[in-house]
C-alpha positions as CSV (number, residue, x, y, z in Angstrom):
1,M,269.9,70.8,44.9
2,Q,273.4,72.2,44.7
3,G,275.9,69.5,45.5
4,R,279.4,68.4,45.0
5,D,280.9,66.6,41.9
6,W,283.2,63.6,42.8
7,L,285.5,61.5,40.6
8,L,286.6,57.9,41.5
9,T,289.4,56.1,39.6
10,G,290.7,52.6,39.5
11,D,293.7,53.3,41.6
12,G,291.4,54.0,44.6
13,Q,291.7,57.7,44.3
14,Y,288.8,60.1,44.8
15,Q,288.5,63.8,44.4
16,V,286.1,66.7,44.4
17,C,285.8,68.3,41.0
18,K,284.8,71.8,39.9
19,S,280.9,71.8,39.8
20,T,278.8,74.1,37.6
21,R,276.4,76.3,39.6
22,N,272.8,75.3,39.6
23,W,271.5,78.8,38.5
24,D,273.8,78.6,35.5
25,L,272.1,75.4,34.4
26,L,268.5,76.5,34.6
27,Q,266.9,75.9,31.3
28,E,263.1,75.8,30.6
29,N,261.8,72.6,29.1
30,Y,265.0,70.6,29.5
31,R,263.7,67.2,29.2
32,L,265.1,63.6,28.9
33,Y,265.0,63.6,25.2
34,R,267.3,66.7,25.0
35,F,269.6,65.2,27.6
36,L,270.0,62.0,25.5
37,T,270.6,64.0,22.4
38,E,273.3,66.0,24.1
39,M,274.7,62.8,25.6
40,E,275.0,61.4,22.1
41,D,276.9,64.5,21.0
42,I,279.4,64.1,23.9
43,L,279.9,60.3,23.2
44,N,280.5,61.0,19.5
45,G,282.6,64.1,19.9
46,V,284.7,63.5,23.1
47,S,286.8,60.4,22.9
48,D,289.0,61.1,25.9
49,E,287.3,59.9,29.1
50,S,289.0,62.4,31.4
51,S,287.3,65.1,29.3
52,R,284.1,63.2,28.8
53,L,283.2,62.6,32.4
54,P,283.0,66.4,33.4
55,E,280.8,67.1,30.4
56,I,278.5,64.2,31.4
57,R,278.4,65.3,35.1
58,M,277.3,68.8,33.9
59,L,274.5,67.4,31.7
60,V,273.3,65.1,34.6
61,R,273.2,68.1,36.9
62,R,271.2,70.2,34.3
63,L,268.8,67.3,34.1
64,I,268.2,66.8,37.8
65,V,267.9,70.6,38.3
66,N,265.4,71.1,35.6
67,S,263.4,67.9,35.3
68,Y,260.8,67.3,38.0
69,W,259.6,64.3,36.0
70,V,263.1,62.6,36.2
71,R,263.3,63.3,39.9
72,S,259.9,61.7,40.4
73,Q,260.5,58.4,38.5
74,Y,261.2,56.0,41.2
75,L,259.6,53.2,43.1
76,E,259.5,52.3,46.7
77,P,262.2,49.8,47.6
78,S,261.3,46.0,47.3
79,P,260.6,44.5,50.7
80,T,262.4,41.4,49.5
81,T,265.6,42.8,48.1
82,G,265.6,46.3,49.6
83,T,266.1,47.9,46.1
84,S,264.0,48.9,43.1
85,V,265.0,50.0,39.7
86,V,263.1,52.1,37.1
87,L,264.7,51.8,33.6
88,L,264.3,55.2,31.9
89,Y,266.2,54.5,28.8
90,D,268.0,51.4,27.2
91,E,267.9,51.2,23.4
92,L,269.6,48.5,21.4
93,G,272.5,50.0,19.4
94,F,273.0,53.1,21.6
95,P,275.5,52.6,24.4
96,L,273.6,54.1,27.4
97,T,271.6,52.8,30.3
98,V,269.6,55.4,32.3
99,Q,267.7,54.4,35.4
100,T,266.7,55.4,38.9
101,V,267.5,53.2,41.8
102,T,265.9,53.1,45.3
103,F,267.6,51.6,48.2
104,A,265.9,50.9,51.6
105,P,267.8,52.3,54.6
106,G,270.7,50.0,55.5
107,T,270.8,48.3,52.1
108,H,274.3,47.8,50.9
109,S,275.8,46.5,47.6
110,N,278.6,44.1,47.0
111,I,282.1,45.4,46.2
112,H,282.2,46.0,42.4
113,N,283.4,47.9,39.4
114,H,281.2,48.6,36.3
115,G,283.4,47.8,33.4
116,T,282.2,51.1,31.9
117,W,282.1,54.7,32.9
118,G,279.2,55.7,35.2
119,V,277.7,58.8,36.7
120,V,275.3,58.7,39.8
121,A,273.3,61.6,41.2
122,V,271.7,61.3,44.6
123,L,268.0,62.6,44.4
124,K,266.8,61.8,47.9
125,G,268.3,60.3,51.1
126,Q,272.0,59.6,51.7
127,E,274.5,57.1,50.3
128,K,277.8,56.0,51.7
129,N,280.4,55.1,49.0
130,T,283.3,53.0,50.1
131,V,286.2,53.3,47.7
132,W,288.5,50.3,47.2
133,R,291.7,49.6,45.2
134,R,293.5,46.4,44.2
135,T,296.7,45.6,46.2
136,K,298.3,42.6,44.6
137,T,300.6,40.5,46.9
138,P,302.7,37.4,46.2
139,D,300.0,35.4,48.0
140,S,296.9,37.0,46.4
141,Q,296.5,38.6,43.0
142,D,293.1,39.8,43.9
143,K,293.5,41.5,47.3
144,I,291.7,44.7,47.7
145,E,291.7,47.3,50.5
146,P,289.5,50.3,51.2
147,T,290.9,53.8,50.6
148,G,288.2,55.9,52.1
149,E,284.5,56.8,52.3
150,I,282.3,59.4,50.7
151,I,278.9,60.4,52.1
152,L,276.7,61.7,49.3
153,S,273.5,63.7,49.9
154,P,270.9,65.1,47.5
155,G,272.5,67.1,44.7
156,D,275.9,65.3,44.9
157,I,277.1,63.6,41.8
158,I,279.7,60.9,41.6
159,S,281.4,59.7,38.5
160,L,283.4,56.5,38.0
161,T,286.0,55.2,35.5
162,P,285.4,51.7,34.3
163,D,287.9,50.2,36.6
164,A,286.9,52.2,39.7
165,I,285.9,49.9,42.6
166,H,283.3,50.9,45.2
167,S,280.5,49.6,47.3
168,V,277.4,51.5,48.4
169,Q,275.1,51.7,51.3
170,A,272.0,53.6,51.9
171,I,272.3,55.4,55.3
172,G,269.8,57.5,57.3
173,D,266.2,56.9,58.0
174,E,264.5,57.3,54.6
175,P,265.1,55.4,51.3
176,T,267.9,56.6,49.1
177,V,267.0,57.4,45.4
178,T,269.7,57.8,42.7
179,F,269.7,58.7,39.0
180,N,272.2,56.5,37.3
181,I,273.7,56.6,33.7
182,Y,276.2,54.1,32.4
183,G,278.0,53.5,29.1
184,E,278.3,50.1,27.4
185,T,279.5,47.5,29.9
186,D,282.5,45.3,28.9
187,P,281.4,42.0,30.5
188,K,285.0,40.8,30.5
189,Q,286.0,43.7,32.7
190,R,283.1,43.9,35.2
191,F,283.9,42.2,38.5
192,E,282.6,41.4,42.0
193,F,285.3,41.5,44.7
194,D,285.4,39.7,48.1
195,A,287.5,41.5,50.7
196,V,287.6,38.5,53.0
197,T,288.6,35.7,50.7
198,H,290.4,38.1,48.3
199,S,288.7,36.5,45.3
200,V,287.2,38.1,42.2
201,K,284.4,36.8,40.0
202,K,282.6,38.1,37.0
203,F,279.7,40.3,37.8
């Protein structure tokens, strides 16, 4: 499941980053508890986000390479919403949410940011990420425009800064399954965007 590492930033930029090779990450008995412990070490020891995200991407890749259990923890998408979520970890007092998300083919999200850093790895299927940026004009302070699209396949990992804006769509014929990890969301900085009315609301 070797893939590419991507970084999305709030100015609508996206780039491929250097990725650690899978065979360098093989580790017997690398389980979720060890991943969480190493995540805590990074959060406590690396304050600069530009340094933190590559470290987190490497841990996520190590986890999905080594843990069959994590790769198998997902549900079929809900026939009502087109999605399903399995919460793997969310502990009061520790700023992490870890989950798997399943999208039915064709399901798409709204346009949003996360108000925190995030790292998402594709486990099954394909996901199209549309990247957006704010383009304030005298007429609209909340105007946004797309800057590009990224097609993610199994093994690809995408990381987002808190102000990065994107929308996602499951493409292909099978459900898309992703492993997602997020920091502590700042609710004052998490928004949903409307590209037609150029309006923003709290997410």
